[in-house]
C-alpha positions as CSV (number, residue, x, y, z in Angstrom):
1,M,10.7,10.2,3.0
2,K,7.7,11.7,4.3
3,G,4.3,10.4,5.7
4,V,0.6,11.0,5.0
5,I,-2.3,9.9,7.0
6,L,-5.7,9.9,6.2
7,A,-8.3,10.6,9.3
8,G,-11.7,11.6,7.3
9,G,-14.6,9.9,6.5
10,T,-17.5,9.4,8.6
11,G,-17.1,6.6,10.3
12,S,-21.0,5.3,9.4
13,R,-19.4,1.3,10.6
14,L,-19.2,3.2,14.5
15,A,-22.2,4.9,14.6
16,P,-23.5,6.1,16.6
17,I,-20.7,7.4,18.4
18,T,-18.9,8.7,15.1
19,K,-22.1,11.2,14.6
20,I,-20.4,13.6,16.9
21,I,-16.6,12.9,16.9
22,N,-14.0,11.4,14.2
23,K,-13.2,7.7,14.6
24,H,-9.6,8.1,14.4
25,L,-10.0,10.0,17.3
26,L,-12.1,7.0,19.7
27,P,-9.3,5.7,22.4
28,V,-7.1,2.7,21.4
29,G,-5.4,1.6,24.1
30,S,-3.8,4.5,26.0
31,Y,-4.7,6.8,23.4
32,P,-6.5,7.7,20.5
33,M,-6.0,6.0,17.4
34,I,-4.5,8.9,15.7
35,Y,-1.6,8.3,17.7
36,W,-0.9,4.7,16.7
37,P,-0.3,6.2,12.8
38,I,2.1,9.2,14.2
39,L,4.0,6.8,16.2
40,K,4.4,4.2,13.6
41,L,5.6,7.1,11.5
42,K,8.1,8.2,13.9
43,E,9.5,4.9,15.0
44,A,10.6,4.2,11.1
45,G,12.2,7.5,11.3
46,I,9.7,9.9,9.5
47,K,8.7,13.1,11.6
48,Q,7.4,15.1,8.6
49,I,3.8,13.9,8.4
50,L,0.6,15.8,7.0
51,I,-2.8,14.2,8.0
52,V,-5.7,14.6,5.8
53,T,-9.1,15.1,7.6
54,N,-12.6,16.3,7.3
55,K,-13.6,20.2,7.8
56,E,-15.6,19.4,10.8
57,S,-12.7,17.5,12.7
58,L,-10.1,19.8,12.0
59,S,-10.1,21.9,14.8
60,L,-10.3,18.5,17.1
61,F,-7.1,17.2,16.1
62,I,-5.5,20.4,16.2
63,Q,-6.8,20.7,19.5
64,L,-4.8,17.2,20.4
65,L,-2.2,17.2,18.3
66,G,-1.1,21.0,17.8
67,D,2.3,21.2,15.8
68,G,3.3,17.6,16.5
69,K,5.9,18.9,18.9
70,E,5.1,16.8,22.0
71,L,5.2,13.4,19.8
72,G,8.1,14.2,18.4
73,V,7.0,14.8,15.2
74,R,6.1,17.8,12.5
75,L,2.8,17.9,11.7
76,Q,1.2,19.2,8.8
77,Y,-2.9,19.6,8.2
78,K,-5.2,19.3,5.1
79,V,-8.7,19.2,4.2
80,Q,-10.7,16.8,2.2
81,Q,-13.4,18.4,1.3
82,S,-16.1,16.1,0.4
83,A,-16.0,11.9,0.6
84,S,-13.7,12.1,-2.9
85,G,-11.8,8.2,-1.0
86,I,-8.5,7.2,-0.3
87,A,-7.1,8.6,-3.6
88,G,-8.7,11.8,-3.3
89,G,-7.1,12.3,-0.1
90,I,-3.4,11.2,-1.7
91,S,-4.2,13.8,-4.0
92,L,-3.7,16.9,-1.7
93,A,-0.7,15.9,0.2
94,E,0.8,16.4,-3.4
95,N,2.4,20.1,-2.4
96,F,4.0,18.4,0.8
97,V,5.5,15.6,-0.4
98,E,7.4,17.4,-3.2
99,E,8.2,15.1,-5.7
100,E,9.9,13.2,-3.0
101,K,8.5,9.5,-2.4
102,F,6.5,8.8,0.9
103,I,4.4,6.6,2.8
104,V,0.3,6.7,2.9
105,L,-1.3,5.3,6.0
106,L,-4.8,4.9,6.7
107,G,-5.6,6.5,10.5
108,D,-7.9,3.6,11.3
109,N,-5.1,0.9,10.5
110,I,-4.0,-0.3,13.7
111,F,-0.7,-2.7,13.4
112,E,1.7,-4.7,14.8
113,T,5.4,-4.8,13.1
114,S,8.0,-2.0,12.1
115,L,7.8,0.0,8.9
116,T,11.1,0.5,8.7
117,P,12.6,-2.3,6.8
118,F,9.6,-2.0,4.0
119,I,10.7,1.5,4.0
120,Q,14.1,0.5,3.3
121,S,13.0,-1.7,0.5
122,Y,10.5,0.9,-0.7
123,N,13.8,3.3,-1.1
124,Q,16.0,0.8,-3.0
125,Q,13.2,0.4,-5.8
126,K,14.0,2.8,-8.7
127,E,10.4,3.3,-9.7
128,G,6.7,2.5,-8.7
129,A,4.8,2.1,-5.9
130,K,4.9,-0.8,-2.7
131,V,1.8,-1.8,-0.9
132,L,1.1,-3.9,2.2
133,L,0.1,-7.3,1.8
134,K,-1.2,-9.3,5.0
135,E,-2.9,-12.9,4.8
136,V,-6.7,-12.9,6.2
137,S,-8.8,-15.9,6.6
138,D,-11.8,-13.4,4.6
139,P,-9.8,-12.3,1.7
140,H,-13.8,-11.7,0.6
141,R,-14.2,-8.6,2.9
142,Y,-11.0,-6.5,1.2
143,G,-9.4,-6.0,-1.7
144,V,-7.1,-9.3,-2.8
145,A,-4.3,-9.3,-4.5
146,E,-2.7,-11.6,-7.5
147,I,1.2,-12.2,-7.2
148,N,4.0,-12.7,-8.7
149,N,6.5,-14.5,-6.2
150,E,9.2,-14.5,-8.8
151,K,9.4,-11.0,-9.8
152,Q,7.9,-9.8,-6.8
153,I,5.0,-7.8,-8.2
154,I,1.0,-7.7,-8.1
155,T,-0.8,-8.8,-11.4
156,S,-4.0,-7.7,-10.1
157,I,-6.3,-6.4,-7.1
158,Q,-10.0,-7.3,-6.6
159,E,-11.8,-5.4,-4.8
160,K,-14.5,-7.8,-2.4
161,P,-14.3,-10.6,-4.9
162,N,-16.6,-13.5,-4.3
163,N,-13.7,-15.8,-5.5
164,P,-10.8,-14.4,-4.2
165,L,-7.6,-15.2,-6.2
166,S,-5.4,-15.2,-3.1
167,N,-5.2,-15.1,0.6
168,Y,-3.5,-11.7,0.5
169,C,-5.6,-8.4,1.2
170,V,-4.1,-5.5,0.4
171,V,-3.6,-3.4,3.8
172,G,-4.0,0.5,4.6
173,I,-0.2,1.0,4.0
174,Y,0.7,2.4,0.4
175,M,4.0,3.8,-0.7
176,Y,4.5,6.0,-3.8
177,D,6.4,7.5,-6.2
178,K,6.0,11.9,-7.1
179,Y,3.9,10.3,-10.7
180,V,0.7,9.0,-8.3
181,F,-0.6,12.4,-8.6
182,Q,-0.5,12.4,-12.5
183,Y,-2.4,8.8,-12.1
184,I,-4.9,9.9,-9.9
185,E,-5.6,12.4,-12.7
186,E,-6.2,9.5,-15.1
187,I,-8.8,8.0,-12.9
188,A,-12.7,8.3,-12.8
189,P,-14.7,7.8,-9.8
190,S,-16.8,4.9,-9.0
191,Q,-19.7,4.3,-8.6
192,R,-20.3,5.9,-4.9
193,G,-18.5,9.4,-6.5
194,E,-15.3,8.2,-4.3
195,L,-11.8,7.6,-6.5
196,E,-10.4,4.4,-5.5
197,V,-7.1,3.2,-4.4
198,T,-7.5,0.0,-6.3
199,D,-7.7,1.8,-9.0
200,L,-5.1,4.0,-8.7
201,N,-2.9,1.3,-7.9
202,N,-4.4,-0.8,-10.9
203,L,-2.5,2.1,-13.0
204,Y,0.6,0.7,-11.6
205,I,0.1,-2.5,-12.0
206,K,-0.4,-2.2,-15.5
207,Q,3.3,-1.0,-15.7
208,Q,4.6,-3.9,-13.9
209,Q,5.4,-1.0,-11.2
210,L,3.2,-1.9,-8.0
211,S,5.4,-4.4,-5.8
212,Y,4.7,-5.9,-2.2
213,D,5.9,-7.0,0.9
214,V,3.9,-9.4,3.0
215,L,2.9,-7.9,7.2
216,S,3.4,-10.0,9.6
217,G,2.7,-9.7,13.1
218,W,-1.2,-8.9,13.8
219,W,-2.7,-6.3,11.7
220,I,-6.2,-4.6,12.3
221,D,-8.6,-2.3,10.1
222,A,-10.4,-0.6,13.6
223,G,-13.4,0.7,11.8
224,T,-16.0,-1.7,13.3
225,H,-17.2,-2.3,16.6
226,E,-15.6,-5.7,16.8
227,S,-12.3,-5.0,15.3
228,L,-12.1,-1.4,17.9
229,Y,-12.6,-3.8,20.5
230,K,-9.9,-6.4,19.2
231,A,-7.8,-3.4,18.7
232,N,-7.6,-2.4,22.2
233,T,-7.4,-5.6,24.0
234,L,-4.2,-6.6,21.4
235,I,-2.7,-3.0,22.8
236,Y,-3.5,-3.4,26.1
237,Q,-1.9,-6.8,26.1
238,G,1.3,-5.1,24.3
239,E,1.2,-2.3,27.2
240,K,1.5,-5.0,29.5
241,G,4.0,-7.6,27.9
242,E,1.8,-10.5,27.2
């Protein structure tokens, strides 16, 4: 199994610092943010990793990470030429994954739990995709999953709903089979001109092929000043064994 990390985007919620540097290069604990998804994949035994970023940041990632040898992984890079959305970024991984199942991480998702059991579970799944959910107190800020506990599948995903059907948000950790690239070709850009990952996942839902697991431990989308501060606090506490 291979890994894909999406590390593009404008980082507008972290302006003004992100006017001059990609947010995934900002410090979280002792390392740049991008180290954490790489280390999580490595911990789960995934060492072939594709980093998708924008053309302005590519040289910085290469300067920092190189081919990944220092971190014990093998890195490749792809440039997402425009802000075409998460699904647009995933589409760039087609040649890299070579029809294998693969896992996608959003580079600003920082979390505590090991990915190993979720990957093992997905590898036992014959077809379809899997996403990870997290119970949150403010689900209206996220894509919210309606779940069928009996069948262990998701029946719908609502993007930032006013009246959420559950408290379970879809975090930025996705696992897909080779058919994901066909599905991406079927979705149209949203009103903001992006290929939305929710639309992609909804195509798997229509086939009753989107399974889920619930992420334990803490999880943070470190894309705002407040959440970046919180991520740093939790990482430092973990490094000190608190």
